[in-house]
C-alpha positions in Angstrom: 214.9 153.6 224.8 214.6 152.2 228.3 215.8 148.7 229.0 213.1 148.0 231.5 209.5 147.0 231.0 206.9 149.1 232.8 206.5 147.6 236.2 203.1 147.3 238.0 202.5 149.6 240.9 202.4 146.6 243.3 205.9 145.6 242.2 207.2 149.1 242.7 205.6 149.5 246.1 206.8 146.1 247.3 210.3 146.8 246.2 210.3 150.3 247.9 208.9 148.9 251.1 211.5 146.1 251.2 214.4 148.4 250.4 213.3 151.0 253.0 212.8 148.3 255.6 216.2 146.7 255.0 218.0 150.0 255.1 216.2 151.0 258.3 217.2 147.8 259.9 220.8 148.3 258.8 220.8 151.8 260.3 219.4 150.4 263.5 222.2 147.9 263.8 224.7 150.6 263.3 223.1 152.6 266.0 223.2 149.6 268.3 226.9 149.2 267.5 227.5 152.8 268.6 225.6 152.2 271.8 227.8 149.1 272.6 230.9 151.1 271.8 229.8 153.8 274.3 229.0 151.2 276.9 232.4 149.5 276.5 234.0 153.0 276.9 232.2 153.6 280.1 233.3 150.3 281.6 236.9 150.9 280.5 236.8 154.4 282.0 235.3 153.1 285.3 238.0 150.4 285.6 240.7 153.0 285.8 238.7 155.6 287.9 239.3 156.4 291.5 237.1 155.3 294.3 234.3 157.7 295.4 232.4 157.8 298.6 228.9 156.4 298.4 226.4 159.2 299.0 223.2 161.0 298.0 224.3 161.1 294.4 223.7 157.3 294.2 219.9 158.0 294.2 220.3 159.9 290.9 223.4 158.4 289.3 225.1 160.0 286.3 223.8 158.6 283.0 227.1 159.0 281.2 229.4 157.0 283.6 229.6 154.2 286.1 231.2 155.4 289.3 233.4 153.2 291.4 232.0 153.5 295.0 233.2 152.5 298.4 230.2 152.0 300.7 230.1 150.9 304.4 227.2 149.1 306.0 226.1 145.5 306.5 224.5 142.7 304.5 221.0 141.6 305.2 221.8 138.0 306.0 219.4 135.2 305.0 218.5 136.9 301.7 220.0 135.8 298.3 218.6 136.4 294.9 220.0 134.1 292.1 219.9 135.2 288.5 219.5 131.9 286.7 220.8 130.6 283.3 224.0 132.6 283.3 227.2 131.5 281.6 230.9 132.1 282.1 233.8 130.4 280.3 231.4 127.8 278.9 229.9 126.9 282.3 226.2 127.4 283.3 225.5 128.9 286.7 224.0 131.9 288.5 224.8 135.4 289.5 224.3 135.8 293.2 222.7 139.1 294.5 222.4 140.1 298.1 220.8 143.2 299.7 223.1 145.6 301.6 222.1 148.3 304.1 224.4 151.3 303.7 225.2 153.3 306.8 222.7 156.1 307.4 220.6 155.3 304.3 217.0 154.4 304.0 217.1 152.6 300.6 219.1 149.4 300.5 221.6 148.5 297.8 221.5 145.4 295.7 225.0 143.8 295.4 226.1 141.4 292.7 228.5 139.1 294.5 229.6 137.4 291.3 229.1 134.2 289.3 229.0 130.6 290.6 228.7 127.5 288.4 225.9 125.1 289.1 226.7 121.8 290.8 225.2 118.7 289.2 222.5 120.8 287.6 221.4 122.3 290.9 222.1 125.7 292.4 225.6 126.1 294.0 226.2 126.0 297.7 226.5 129.6 298.8 229.0 130.8 301.4 227.6 132.9 304.3 227.5 136.6 303.9 229.9 138.7 306.1 228.5 139.5 309.5 228.6 143.0 311.0 229.8 146.2 309.5 231.8 145.9 306.3 233.0 148.1 303.5 232.4 147.2 299.9 234.0 148.5 296.7 232.8 148.1 293.1 231.1 149.5 290.1 227.7 151.1 290.4 225.9 150.1 287.2 222.4 149.6 285.7 220.8 146.2 286.1 221.4 143.7 283.2 219.1 144.3 280.2 216.0 142.2 279.7 214.8 140.9 276.3 211.3 139.6 276.2 209.9 138.9 279.7 208.2 135.5 279.5 206.6 134.7 282.8 208.2 136.4 285.8 210.3 136.0 288.9 207.4 135.1 291.1 209.4 136.1 294.2 206.5 136.2 296.7 205.7 132.6 295.9 209.3 131.4 296.8 210.3 130.6 300.3 213.6 130.3 302.0 216.8 132.3 301.9 217.5 131.7 298.2 215.1 133.0 295.5 215.6 132.5 291.8 215.1 135.2 289.2 214.9 135.2 285.4 215.7 138.9 285.3 216.7 141.6 287.8 213.8 143.9 288.6 214.8 146.2 291.5 211.2 147.2 292.1 210.1 143.6 292.4 213.0 142.7 294.7 212.4 145.8 296.8 208.8 144.8 297.2 209.8 141.3 298.2 212.2 142.8 300.9 209.8 145.5 302.0 212.3 148.2 301.4 213.1 150.5 298.4 216.3 149.8 296.6 218.8 152.2 294.9 218.3 152.4 291.1 221.5 150.6 290.3 223.5 147.6 291.5 227.0 147.3 292.8 229.4 145.0 291.0 232.0 144.0 293.6 235.7 144.3 292.9 237.5 141.1 292.1 238.9 139.2 295.1 241.3 136.3 294.7 240.2 134.9 298.1 236.5 134.7 297.0 234.9 131.8 295.3 232.8 134.1 293.2 234.0 134.9 289.7 233.9 138.6 289.1 234.7 139.3 285.4 232.7 142.4 284.7 233.1 142.7 281.0 229.6 143.4 279.6 227.9 140.2 278.4 226.3 141.5 275.2 226.6 141.2 271.5 229.9 142.9 270.5 229.7 146.0 268.2 231.5 144.2 265.3 228.6 141.7 265.1 226.1 144.5 265.0 228.0 146.0 262.1 228.1 142.7 260.3 224.3 142.5 260.6 224.0 146.0 259.3 226.1 145.0 256.2 223.8 142.0 255.8 220.7 144.2 255.8 222.2 146.7 253.3 223.1 143.7 251.1 219.4 142.6 251.2 218.4 146.1 250.1 220.7 146.0 247.2 219.5 142.5 246.3 215.9 143.7 246.2 216.8 146.4 243.7 218.8 143.8 241.6 215.9 141.4 241.6 213.5 144.2 240.6 215.7 145.1 237.6 216.2 141.5 236.5 212.4 140.7 236.6 211.6 143.8 234.6 214.4 143.8 232.1 213.3 143.7 228.5 214.3 140.7 226.6 215.9 141.0 223.2 213.8 139.5 220.4 215.2 136.4 218.9 216.7 137.0 215.5 215.5 134.8 212.7 218.1 132.4 211.5 220.0 133.6 208.4 219.4 131.6 205.2 
């Protein structure tokens, strides 16, 4: 004899949909944790890798690693792109990007100079870019990820040397400059003499938190099954009191 009452089709369907959705979300979080583990591995491998010469391979960079490049050329002075609402060590500021013209190259390269905290709520005062030929070294990585794009950078509507961005879009910046850009950005090596903070640990949710969320979703799936059982459990009839 079964201990459950016959459930309605709606109850069965609702429980199945809920369990499947929770399990799928848990698996998705585990997949995201694996992706973050791989990204951390790439950054760690790049930190100890040797320096390579910047060349034609930069136009089609390897998808499985982040090369450390040395590139010679000159900055395009008078052009700054500030990625707004960034944080570092509890301080709010901007990441400062500047276009760089590699020697003998048609596309330009967007360079992340580093993080600067805001001053009194306003943008920081930027030091001048190096004049003349210079050689840069750093990691060649994809642009920061973008969640939901609400609004836009509206770069053509901004005037002056400094333009503020809410996300890094290389196509939009290239259109603003009138020149195509390489498909990745260069994160400059740390320099004790620079005012910029260059701590290139990826700023994303750590893998452990994704796994914690996965456990949470799997717990919801189990809870849905337990609730279904409790709601459809047969109740024992009350025994008449003995005389």
